C-alpha positions as CSV (number, residue, x, y, z in Angstrom):
1,M,96.8,107.3,76.3
2,A,96.4,106.4,80.0
3,L,97.6,103.1,81.4
4,S,94.9,100.6,82.4
5,V,94.1,100.7,86.0
6,A,96.0,97.4,86.5
7,D,99.1,98.6,84.6
8,F,99.0,101.9,86.6
9,M,98.7,99.9,89.9
10,G,101.7,97.8,88.8
11,A,103.8,100.8,88.2
12,M,102.8,102.5,91.4
13,G,103.4,99.4,93.5
14,K,106.9,99.1,92.1
15,S,107.6,102.8,92.7
16,E,106.2,103.0,96.2
17,S,107.6,99.8,97.8
18,S,109.2,97.5,95.2
19,N,105.9,95.6,95.4
20,N,106.4,94.8,99.1
21,Y,103.0,94.3,100.8
22,S,104.7,94.5,104.3
23,S,106.5,97.8,103.6
24,Q,106.1,100.4,106.4
25,R,107.4,103.9,106.8
26,E,106.9,106.6,109.4
27,N,107.3,110.3,108.7
28,E,109.0,112.7,111.1
29,D,105.5,113.8,112.1
30,K,104.8,110.2,113.1
31,R,102.3,109.5,110.3
32,R,102.6,105.9,109.0
33,F,102.4,104.8,105.4
34,V,102.1,101.1,104.8
35,G,101.8,98.3,102.3
36,K,102.6,97.9,98.7
37,Y,101.1,101.3,97.8
38,Q,102.1,103.2,101.0
39,F,98.7,104.2,102.2
40,G,98.2,106.4,105.2
41,K,95.5,106.4,107.8
42,D,93.5,109.3,106.2
43,R,93.1,107.6,102.8
44,L,92.3,104.3,104.4
45,T,89.6,106.0,106.4
46,D,88.2,107.4,103.2
47,Y,88.1,103.9,101.7
48,K,86.4,102.4,104.8
49,K,83.7,105.1,104.8
50,A,83.0,104.8,101.1
51,N,82.9,101.0,101.2
52,K,81.5,100.4,104.7
53,E,84.4,98.2,105.7
54,Q,86.4,98.1,108.9
55,F,90.0,96.9,109.4
56,T,93.0,98.0,111.4
57,M,96.3,99.2,109.9
58,E,97.9,95.8,110.9
59,E,95.1,93.9,109.2
60,F,95.6,96.0,106.1
61,I,99.4,95.3,106.1
62,G,98.8,91.5,106.3
63,D,96.1,91.3,103.6
64,P,97.5,91.7,100.0
65,E,94.0,91.2,98.5
66,L,92.7,94.1,100.6
67,Q,95.6,96.3,99.6
68,E,94.9,95.6,95.9
69,R,91.2,96.3,96.4
70,V,91.9,99.6,98.1
71,M,94.3,100.7,95.4
72,E,91.9,99.8,92.6
73,W,89.2,101.9,94.5
74,Q,91.8,104.7,94.9
75,V,92.6,104.9,91.1
76,R,88.9,104.8,90.2
77,D,88.2,107.6,92.8
78,I,91.1,109.7,91.4
79,D,89.8,109.1,87.8
80,R,86.3,110.3,89.0
81,V,87.8,113.6,90.2
82,I,89.9,114.1,87.1
83,D,86.7,113.6,85.0
84,E,84.9,116.1,87.2
85,L,87.7,118.7,86.5
86,G,86.7,118.5,82.8
87,E,88.3,121.2,80.7
88,K,90.5,122.3,83.6
89,A,92.4,119.0,83.3
90,E,92.9,119.2,79.6
91,G,96.5,119.1,78.6
92,F,97.5,117.0,81.6
93,D,98.4,113.4,81.4
94,R,95.9,111.2,83.3
95,D,98.6,108.9,84.7
96,G,100.6,111.9,85.9
97,L,97.5,113.3,87.6
98,R,96.8,109.9,89.2
99,A,100.3,109.9,90.6
100,V,100.0,113.5,91.8
101,A,96.8,112.5,93.6
102,H,98.4,109.4,95.1
103,L,101.2,111.5,96.5
104,G,99.4,114.8,97.4
105,G,95.8,113.7,97.8
106,L,92.7,114.7,95.8
107,T,92.9,118.3,97.0
108,G,96.6,118.5,96.2
109,M,95.8,117.2,92.7
110,R,93.0,119.8,92.3
111,N,95.4,122.5,93.3
112,Y,98.1,121.2,91.0
113,V,95.6,121.4,88.1
114,R,94.1,124.7,89.1
115,T,97.6,126.3,89.2
116,R,98.8,124.5,86.1
117,G,101.6,122.8,88.2
118,E,102.6,125.8,90.2
119,Y,101.3,124.2,93.4
120,N,104.1,121.7,93.9
121,P,104.9,120.7,97.5
122,E,107.3,118.0,98.5
123,D,106.8,115.1,100.9
124,D,109.1,114.1,103.7
125,L,111.3,112.3,101.2
126,E,111.7,115.4,99.1
127,T,109.5,114.1,96.2
128,S,107.4,116.8,94.7
129,L,104.1,116.5,92.9
130,D,105.9,117.5,89.7
131,D,108.4,114.6,90.3
132,Y,105.6,112.1,90.5
133,Y,103.7,113.7,87.6
134,N,106.8,113.3,85.4
135,K,107.6,109.8,86.6
136,F,104.3,108.5,85.5
């Protein structure tokens, strides 16, 4: 049984930043990931478009309530895509797929499901989609 959205968010915040809203990391390719849940520019842009909001990366870092709102939207958006996958997602754990999507994006999660886990890239910290799937 999948964790509640709130419980999943709690586990993800602990994993991503030890619940540090001010956390920041820059990859070798200069992409920044910030906040308790380590969001990057692209996913924040998705949120802003979907919710007709505007804020800077610095405003996001300084606003814990905004970070929580974005993460709740993120989990619900991921759940929507998992539901759209229907039978293709059968046999997968929902929390694992949520984690895969958080790390690898919605397209990465779709590819992970489509290939039954064969699509398994790593991030700059050498964490693979499988690593995150199994962690959650």
